[in-house]
N, CA, C and O of each residue as an XYZ file, in Angstrom:
548
protein
N     -20.525      9.195    -21.971
C     -20.556      8.015    -21.447
C     -19.370      8.328    -20.807
O     -18.670      8.412    -21.816
N     -18.393      8.635    -19.619
C     -17.510      9.499    -18.667
C     -17.071      7.706    -18.317
O     -17.641      6.866    -17.622
N     -15.461      7.628    -19.393
C     -14.671      6.718    -18.542
C     -14.438      7.016    -16.972
O     -14.597      7.997    -16.246
N     -13.983      5.687    -16.804
C     -13.946      4.955    -15.659
C     -12.317      6.240    -14.845
O     -11.523      6.814    -15.589
N     -12.274      6.342    -13.324
C     -10.957      6.903    -13.404
C     -10.221      5.682    -13.802
O     -10.719      4.819    -13.078
N      -9.276      5.086    -14.573
C      -7.830      4.775    -14.372
C      -6.740      4.683    -14.209
O      -5.946      3.768    -13.986
N      -6.693      6.347    -14.405
C      -5.299      7.561    -14.662
C      -4.276      6.759    -13.888
O      -3.250      6.218    -14.300
N      -4.873      6.816    -12.486
C      -3.577      7.001    -11.506
C      -3.391      5.228    -11.771
O      -2.849      4.899    -10.715
N      -3.523      4.157    -12.463
C      -2.879      2.883    -11.827
C      -1.847      3.157    -11.960
O      -1.412      4.117    -12.596
N      -0.990      1.975    -11.102
C       0.945      1.977    -11.769
C       0.792      1.731    -12.839
O      -0.154      1.353    -13.531
N       2.403      2.103    -13.066
C       2.882      1.484    -14.653
C       2.876     -0.340    -15.009
O       3.015     -1.410    -14.415
N       2.635      0.154    -16.271
C       2.542     -1.759    -15.749
C       1.268     -2.946    -15.534
O       1.217     -4.074    -16.024
N       0.218     -2.224    -14.573
C      -0.957     -2.857    -14.407
C      -1.585     -3.206    -15.501
O      -2.247     -2.473    -16.237
N      -1.300     -4.746    -15.647
C      -1.905     -5.911    -16.801
C      -3.190     -6.339    -15.700
O      -3.284     -6.627    -14.507
N      -4.194     -6.173    -17.005
C      -5.874     -6.620    -16.047
C      -5.941     -8.385    -17.225
O      -5.868     -8.502    -18.448
N      -6.080     -9.296    -16.280
C      -5.743    -10.661    -16.624
C      -7.389    -11.329    -16.882
O      -7.906    -11.376    -15.765
N      -8.097    -11.706    -17.646
C      -9.479    -11.979    -18.035
C      -9.549    -13.815    -17.711
O      -8.919    -14.557    -18.464
N     -10.208    -14.285    -16.767
C     -10.281    -15.574    -16.554
C     -11.030    -16.233    -18.179
O     -11.635    -15.533    -18.991
N     -10.873    -17.127    -18.255
C     -11.378    -18.185    -19.309
C     -13.150    -17.873    -18.806
O     -13.938    -17.460    -19.657
N     -13.474    -18.054    -17.785
C     -14.368    -18.356    -17.400
C     -15.362    -17.080    -17.537
O     -16.488    -17.412    -17.169
N     -15.291    -15.533    -18.010
C     -15.613    -14.827    -18.592
C     -15.876    -14.528    -19.912
O     -16.611    -13.666    -20.393
N     -14.829    -15.767    -20.689
C     -15.553    -15.332    -21.732
C     -14.130    -14.658    -22.098
O     -13.089    -14.769    -21.451
N     -14.420    -13.647    -23.756
C     -12.845    -12.869    -24.464
C     -14.116    -11.873    -24.360
O     -14.470    -11.558    -23.223
N     -14.940    -11.273    -25.645
C     -15.425    -10.197    -25.342
C     -17.471    -10.159    -24.671
O     -18.251    -10.984    -24.197
N     -17.518     -8.465    -25.096
C     -17.538     -7.763    -24.947
C     -16.572     -7.045    -23.394
O     -16.503     -5.902    -22.943
N     -15.947     -8.378    -22.950
C     -15.207     -6.897    -21.218
C     -13.999     -6.823    -22.016
O     -13.618     -5.652    -22.013
N     -12.924     -7.862    -22.973
C     -11.869     -6.997    -23.434
C     -12.123     -5.398    -23.934
O     -11.954     -4.319    -23.367
N     -12.447     -5.654    -24.825
C     -12.817     -3.902    -25.707
C     -13.528     -3.118    -24.484
O     -13.135     -1.961    -24.333
N     -14.541     -3.593    -23.570
C     -15.113     -2.054    -22.507
C     -13.085     -2.165    -21.593
O     -12.424     -1.127    -21.566
N     -12.607     -3.215    -21.121
C     -11.355     -2.498    -20.570
C     -10.510     -1.775    -21.045
O      -9.978     -0.826    -20.469
N     -10.218     -2.308    -22.599
C      -9.112     -1.681    -23.169
C     -10.004     -0.293    -23.463
O      -9.456      0.769    -23.167
N     -11.548     -0.246    -24.113
C     -11.663      1.057    -24.042
C     -11.546      2.444    -22.892
O     -11.536      3.661    -23.079
N     -11.484      1.783    -21.928
C     -10.961      2.260    -20.707
C      -9.413      2.547    -20.477
O      -8.982      3.498    -19.824
N      -8.927      1.936    -20.879
C      -7.143      2.070    -21.123
C      -6.185      1.515    -20.430
O      -5.076      1.856    -20.020
N      -7.044      0.314    -20.374
C      -6.053     -0.040    -19.674
C      -5.706     -1.542    -20.171
O      -6.558     -2.157    -20.813
N      -4.401     -2.156    -19.861
C      -3.564     -3.277    -20.567
C      -4.528     -4.898    -20.276
O      -5.076     -5.110    -19.194
N      -4.565     -5.655    -21.160
C      -5.464     -6.809    -21.056
C      -4.839     -8.112    -20.897
O      -3.661     -7.871    -20.631
N      -5.007     -9.267    -20.920
C      -4.693    -10.300    -21.226
C      -5.426    -11.405    -21.663
O      -6.382    -11.337    -20.892
N      -5.648    -12.443    -22.420
C      -6.134    -13.718    -22.040
C      -5.863    -14.690    -21.508
O      -4.653    -14.915    -21.513
N      -6.574    -15.537    -20.939
C      -6.304    -16.358    -20.770
C      -5.116    -17.685    -20.820
O      -4.190    -18.185    -20.182
N      -6.043    -17.836    -22.289
C      -5.745    -18.277    -23.185
C      -4.221    -18.523    -24.321
O      -3.630    -19.544    -24.672
N      -4.041    -17.286    -24.577
C      -2.945    -17.039    -24.522
C      -2.170    -17.141    -23.777
O      -1.112    -16.902    -24.360
N      -1.983    -17.365    -22.753
C      -1.266    -17.563    -22.000
C      -1.131    -19.174    -21.850
O      -0.170    -19.800    -22.296
N      -1.991    -19.634    -21.308
C      -2.616    -21.388    -20.585
C      -3.113    -21.369    -21.494
O      -3.614    -20.440    -22.127
N      -2.962    -23.469    -21.867
C      -3.660    -24.154    -21.966
C      -5.484    -24.208    -21.401
O      -6.008    -23.729    -20.395
N      -6.038    -24.965    -22.489
C      -7.510    -24.319    -22.123
C      -8.122    -25.391    -20.592
O      -9.294    -25.325    -20.221
N      -7.280    -26.123    -20.030
C      -7.463    -27.097    -19.119
C      -6.108    -26.641    -18.128
O      -5.590    -27.422    -17.329
N      -5.782    -25.636    -18.283
C      -4.513    -25.544    -17.375
C      -5.254    -25.585    -15.673
O      -6.244    -25.011    -15.220
N      -4.522    -26.282    -15.213
C      -5.212    -26.099    -13.321
C      -5.501    -24.567    -12.672
O      -4.572    -24.198    -11.953
N      -6.252    -23.919    -12.751
C      -6.725    -22.689    -12.090
C      -5.050    -22.511    -10.599
O      -4.355    -21.502    -10.486
N      -4.916    -23.637     -9.862
C      -3.190    -23.542     -8.869
C      -2.242    -22.438     -9.800
O      -1.548    -21.466     -9.500
N      -2.629    -23.187    -11.210
C      -1.458    -23.097    -11.476
C      -1.366    -21.663    -12.107
O      -0.644    -20.865    -11.510
N      -1.801    -21.378    -12.873
C      -2.303    -20.074    -13.989
C      -2.785    -19.163    -12.423
O      -2.591    -18.026    -12.853
N      -3.036    -19.051    -11.659
C      -3.893    -18.197    -10.756
C      -2.207    -17.899    -10.303
O      -1.859    -16.719    -10.347
N      -1.046    -19.057     -9.822
C       0.099    -18.665     -9.241
C       1.109    -17.842    -10.130
O       1.920    -17.028     -9.689
N       0.863    -18.313    -11.946
C       1.706    -17.294    -12.347
C       1.214    -16.052    -12.590
O       1.783    -15.159    -13.218
N       0.345    -16.020    -12.175
C      -0.884    -14.305    -12.919
C      -0.072    -13.599    -11.635
O       0.709    -12.648    -11.678
N      -0.566    -14.469    -10.346
C       0.037    -13.479     -9.325
C       1.080    -13.087     -8.924
O       1.233    -12.306     -7.984
N       2.086    -13.677     -9.715
C       3.783    -13.398     -9.657
C       4.219    -12.706    -10.241
O       5.198    -12.104     -9.800
N       3.730    -12.435    -11.519
C       3.854    -11.296    -12.644
C       3.157    -10.248    -11.982
O       3.886     -9.276    -12.181
N       2.131     -9.841    -11.277
C       1.437     -9.014    -10.692
C       0.391     -8.394    -11.204
O       0.000     -7.272    -10.882
N      -0.241     -9.350    -12.281
C      -1.606     -8.699    -12.707
C      -2.415     -9.155    -12.162
O      -2.333    -10.285    -11.680
N      -3.955     -8.026    -12.034
C      -4.732     -8.491    -11.762
C      -6.565     -9.300    -12.339
O      -7.372     -9.046    -13.233
N      -6.482    -10.271    -11.255
C      -7.208    -11.904    -11.716
C      -8.869    -10.882    -11.916
O      -9.141     -9.998    -11.103
N     -10.020    -11.298    -13.383
C     -10.659    -10.995    -13.113
C     -11.562    -12.709    -13.458
O     -11.356    -13.582    -14.301
N     -12.322    -12.606    -12.620
C     -12.562    -14.279    -13.393
C     -14.564    -13.812    -12.225
O     -15.023    -12.899    -11.538
N     -15.089    -15.505    -12.866
C     -16.061    -15.502    -12.075
C     -16.367    -17.076    -11.357
O     -17.362    -17.669    -10.940
N     -15.024    -17.334    -11.471
C     -15.113    -18.870    -10.375
C     -15.126    -18.390     -9.202
O     -14.166    -17.904     -8.604
N     -16.633    -18.552     -8.686
C     -16.195    -18.384     -7.490
C     -15.543    -20.038     -6.468
O     -15.421    -19.955     -5.246
N     -15.342    -20.842     -6.919
C     -14.764    -21.847     -5.857
C     -13.793    -21.466     -5.739
O     -13.166    -21.868     -4.759
N     -13.133    -20.478     -6.676
C     -11.365    -20.143     -5.272
C     -11.241    -19.859     -4.326
O     -10.198    -19.746     -3.682
N     -12.823    -19.588     -3.887
C     -12.633    -18.529     -3.327
C     -12.529    -19.773     -1.062
O     -12.485    -19.573      0.152
N     -12.573    -21.575     -2.783
C     -13.084    -22.298     -1.360
C     -12.269    -23.659     -1.514
O     -12.469    -24.518     -0.655
N     -11.499    -23.884     -2.389
C     -10.230    -24.557     -2.889
C      -9.401    -24.289     -2.264
O      -9.046    -23.121     -2.418
N      -8.564    -25.147     -1.180
C      -7.354    -25.024     -0.552
C      -5.767    -25.209     -1.325
O      -4.680    -25.063     -0.765
N      -5.995    -25.549     -2.682
C      -4.735    -25.301     -3.172
C      -5.001    -23.879     -4.030
O      -4.066    -23.079     -4.008
N      -5.950    -23.585     -4.626
C      -6.497    -22.385     -4.708
C      -5.916    -20.686     -3.938
O      -5.352    -19.650     -4.289
N      -6.750    -21.559     -2.247
C      -6.157    -20.459     -1.834
C      -4.711    -20.661     -1.904
O      -4.126    -19.777     -2.530
N      -4.065    -21.487     -1.479
C      -2.435    -21.462     -0.784
C      -1.882    -20.290     -1.688
O      -1.455    -19.171     -1.403
N      -2.113    -21.233     -3.362
C      -1.368    -20.296     -4.878
C      -1.763    -19.000     -4.836
O      -1.010    -18.136     -5.285
N      -3.368    -18.570     -4.130
C      -3.372    -16.776     -4.237
C      -2.334    -16.044     -3.256
O      -1.795    -14.937     -3.268
N      -2.287    -17.339     -2.260
C      -1.482    -16.233     -1.216
C       0.152    -16.357     -1.246
O       0.845    -15.553     -0.622
N       0.776    -17.536     -2.098
C       1.734    -17.388     -2.455
C       2.466    -16.607     -3.009
O       3.633    -16.295     -2.772
N       1.294    -16.064     -4.275
C       1.643    -14.971     -5.325
C       1.188    -13.608     -5.125
O       1.119    -12.893     -6.124
N       0.859    -13.123     -3.968
C       0.508    -12.545     -3.359
C      -0.838    -11.958     -4.905
O      -0.729    -10.954     -5.608
N      -1.537    -12.631     -4.938
C      -2.086    -12.319     -6.229
C      -3.914    -11.270     -6.004
O      -4.713    -11.380     -5.074
N      -3.978    -10.654     -6.845
C      -5.159     -9.486     -6.377
C      -6.066     -9.965     -7.738
O      -5.831     -9.761     -8.929
N      -7.389    -10.805     -6.973
C      -8.559    -11.184     -7.713
C      -9.402    -10.109     -7.199
O      -9.270     -9.353     -6.237
N     -10.659    -10.289     -8.448
C     -11.998    -10.031     -7.980
C     -12.725    -11.174     -9.042
O     -12.421    -11.517    -10.185
N     -13.890    -11.618     -8.068
C     -14.456    -12.342     -8.717
C     -16.076    -11.859     -8.262
O     -16.637    -11.473     -7.237
N     -16.401    -12.108     -9.544
C     -18.091    -11.673     -9.796
C     -18.570    -12.532     -9.869
O     -18.464    -13.363    -10.771
N     -19.636    -12.591     -8.363
C     -20.533    -13.242     -7.856
C     -22.143    -14.008     -8.457
O     -22.650    -15.055     -8.052
N     -22.671    -13.051     -9.544
C     -23.928    -12.916     -9.869
C     -23.292    -14.156    -11.388
O     -22.424    -14.046    -12.254
N     -24.124    -15.047    -11.083
C     -24.024    -16.586    -11.997
C     -25.149    -15.761    -12.928
O     -25.884    -14.775    -12.963
N     -24.649    -17.079    -13.731
C     -25.543    -17.117    -15.654
C     -26.214    -15.299    -16.208
O     -27.346    -14.842    -16.372
N     -24.643    -14.659    -16.354
C     -25.454    -13.075    -16.812
C     -24.417    -13.673    -18.002
O     -23.515    -14.481    -17.786
N     -24.814    -12.993    -19.515
C     -24.470    -12.718    -20.364
C     -23.252    -11.692    -20.997
O     -23.167    -10.572    -20.493
N     -22.534    -11.976    -21.835
C     -21.241    -11.143    -21.720
C     -21.314    -10.039    -21.634
O     -20.424     -9.508    -20.970
N     -22.261     -9.242    -22.172
C     -22.586     -8.379    -22.472
C     -22.926     -7.147    -21.066
O     -22.525     -5.984    -21.014
N     -23.670     -7.794    -20.173
C     -24.129     -7.545    -18.662
C     -22.900     -8.343    -17.713
O     -23.171     -8.561    -16.533
N     -21.983     -8.635    -18.082
C     -20.317     -9.324    -17.491
C     -19.548     -7.933    -17.173
O     -19.102     -7.409    -16.152
N     -19.626     -7.509    -18.883
C     -19.375     -6.356    -19.374
C     -19.997     -5.011    -18.599
O     -19.429     -3.989    -18.216
N     -21.263     -5.387    -18.529
C     -21.275     -3.770    -17.605
C     -21.407     -4.052    -16.650
O     -22.405     -3.394    -16.356
N     -21.132     -4.631    -15.744
C     -20.723     -4.954    -14.540
C     -19.620     -4.129    -14.241
O     -19.403     -3.077    -13.639
N     -18.730     -5.358    -15.157
C     -16.964     -5.040    -14.351
C     -16.940     -2.660    -15.255
O     -16.081     -1.778    -15.243
N     -17.916     -2.716    -15.632
C     -17.564     -0.757    -16.039
C     -18.286     -0.362    -14.633
O     -18.313      0.803    -14.237
N     -18.533     -0.824    -14.328
C     -19.373     -0.401    -12.766
C     -18.403     -0.184    -11.887
O     -17.941      0.671    -11.132
N     -18.214     -1.676    -12.401
C     -17.424     -1.896    -10.733
C     -15.454     -1.390    -10.687
O     -14.663     -1.188     -9.766
N     -15.363     -1.365    -12.016
C     -14.373     -0.226    -12.894
C     -13.006      0.065    -11.274
O     -12.104     -0.386    -10.569
N     -14.124      1.430    -11.693
C     -13.617      2.530    -10.243
C     -13.514      1.982     -8.693
O     -12.703      2.553     -7.964
N     -13.947      1.387     -8.397
C     -13.845      1.044     -7.489
C     -12.367     -0.405     -7.187
O     -11.335     -0.473     -6.519
N     -12.836     -0.968     -7.778
C     -11.371     -2.023     -8.655
C     -10.613     -1.414     -8.401
O     -10.025     -1.747     -7.372
N     -10.172     -0.309     -9.029
C      -8.710      0.514     -9.197
C      -8.520      0.823     -8.212
O      -7.573      0.466     -7.511
N      -9.547      1.701     -7.881
C      -9.074      1.927     -6.536
C      -8.570      1.300     -5.316
O      -7.874      1.827     -4.447
N      -9.139     -0.234     -5.381
C      -8.564     -1.261     -5.124
C      -7.324     -1.301     -5.410
O      -6.654     -1.368     -4.380
N      -6.931     -1.293     -6.011
C      -5.932     -1.689     -6.299
C      -4.111     -0.924     -7.181
O      -3.030     -1.156     -7.722
N      -5.391      0.357     -6.513
C      -3.933      1.355     -6.267
C      -3.502      1.606     -5.167
O      -2.385      2.110     -5.050
N      -4.531      1.223     -3.747
C      -4.106      0.799     -2.577
C      -3.833     -0.027     -1.550
O      -3.309      0.303     -0.486
N      -4.284     -1.388     -1.955
C      -3.764     -2.181     -1.881
C      -2.626     -3.705     -2.163
O      -2.834     -4.691     -2.871
N      -1.623     -3.419     -1.434
C      -0.882     -5.399     -2.461
C      -1.634     -6.299     -2.447
O      -2.797     -6.069     -2.115
N      -1.394     -7.095     -2.660
C      -1.936     -8.396     -2.913
C      -1.407     -9.426     -1.908
O      -0.200     -9.448     -2.149
N      -1.631    -10.228     -0.986
C      -2.530    -11.237     -1.925
C      -4.221    -10.913     -1.228
O      -4.512    -10.872     -0.033
N      -5.220    -10.696     -2.515
C      -6.269    -10.723     -1.755
C      -7.330    -10.676     -3.016
O      -7.208    -10.441     -4.218
N      -8.597    -11.064     -2.022
C     -10.020    -11.669     -3.611
C     -10.641    -10.544     -3.145
O     -10.345     -9.763     -2.241
N     -11.525    -10.592     -3.890
C     -12.423     -9.119     -3.490
C     -13.505     -9.757     -4.403
O     -13.197    -10.465     -5.362
N     -15.010     -9.425     -4.000
C     -16.008     -9.895     -4.648
C     -16.575     -8.890     -5.616
O     -16.598     -7.738     -5.183
N     -16.903     -9.025     -6.483
C     -17.661     -8.117     -7.231
C     -18.929     -8.813     -7.747
O     -18.992     -9.877     -8.361
N     -20.469     -7.547     -7.168
C     -22.013     -7.745     -7.074
C     -22.131     -7.497     -8.474
O     -21.216     -7.005     -9.135
N     -24.141     -8.095     -9.315
C     -24.069     -8.044    -10.074
C     -24.559     -7.007    -10.509
O     -25.080     -6.923    -11.621
N     -24.379     -5.323     -9.027
C     -24.534     -4.330     -9.149
C     -23.473     -3.541     -9.436
O     -23.667     -2.377     -9.787
N     -22.141     -4.087     -9.321
C     -21.181     -3.445     -9.364
C     -20.668     -3.034     -8.186
O     -19.707     -2.278     -8.329
N     -21.018     -3.301     -6.917
C     -20.392     -3.341     -5.926
C     -18.821     -4.205     -5.414
O     -18.602     -5.409     -5.546
N     -18.026     -3.319     -4.908
C     -16.648     -4.665     -5.078
C     -16.889     -4.444     -3.372
O     -17.306     -3.446     -2.785
N     -16.455     -5.785     -2.821
C     -16.079     -6.270     -1.375
C     -15.120     -7.168     -1.543
O     -15.177     -8.170     -2.256
N     -13.429     -6.475     -0.279
C     -12.429     -7.557     -0.675
C     -12.757     -8.305      0.724
O     -13.055     -7.869      1.836
N     -12.575     -9.636      0.198
C     -12.984    -10.955      1.245
C     -12.322    -10.921      1.997
O     -11.164    -10.688      1.650
N     -12.675    -11.187      3.985
C     -12.287    -10.479      4.704
C     -11.242    -12.589      4.422
O     -10.254    -12.884      5.095
């Protein structure tokens, strides 16, 4: 199996896995692709408000992976996203298991990396269950 193209990501690019996605096997999939990965619970309490961690992660310049679709609609989270220049990729498919989530992000990874290379934040992109990535307007 061919590794997704991540070779040209800017130095210091970190992918942050929100707790909504779990940890494994997604972390291993991303690390096997050569990415630097951080996990929500290693930096924040389990019940940290989304607007708080989103602001912090955006300020760090990390790339957020989540399946919390509500981030697109809540005013406080939208404000945190915009103020921090966050780059957020939201899995829009519901009820997927860890292996399926990992497969979706693996398929989407070349597109995600292209967006990360070519666009500065803030933005929110949707990732479909088929691995298609679309930046929200």
